N, C-alpha and C positions, 0 to 999 in steps of 0.2 A: 515447529513454527511458533508454538505458544511460548516455549522457553526463550526463543530469540526476542519476542516482543517484551517479555518480562525483563530480560537482560538489558534491552535498550531503555526501558522505562526506569530501571534502577540506576543506570548510568546517567540518565538525564536528571533524575531526582537528586543524585549526588552532586552533579554539576550545578544544579539550582541551589542546593544548600551551600556549596562552597562559594558560589557567587554572592549569595545573600550575606553570608557571615564574613567573608574574606575580601572579595573584590568589589562588591557593591555595584555590579553592572546592572543598570536599571532595566532597560527594555529587554535585553537578551535573557535575563534570568526568568522573567515572566513567560517569555516564549518557551523556554526549556520546560517550565512547569506545565504549561498547557499541552505541550507535545507529550510529556510523560504521562499525564492524566489521560489524554486521548489514547495513547498506546495501551495503557492498562484497561481502559474501557473496551477497546477493540479486542483485547485478549479475552476479557470476560464474556463479551458477546459471542465470540467465536467458540469459546469453550462450551457455552450453553447450547450451541447448535449441533445437531446430529447429522454428519455427512454420510 
């Protein structure tokens, strides 16, 4: 599950970078960045927990 979260985060960060430097989509790009950061934080929080 962790690797899936990291994969999603990487894809969203790449999409954000492409949007900022190529397409300049204003609102959507920042939403992608927020989702990517949230997914990275969620992965870090879940990794620290012992199940």
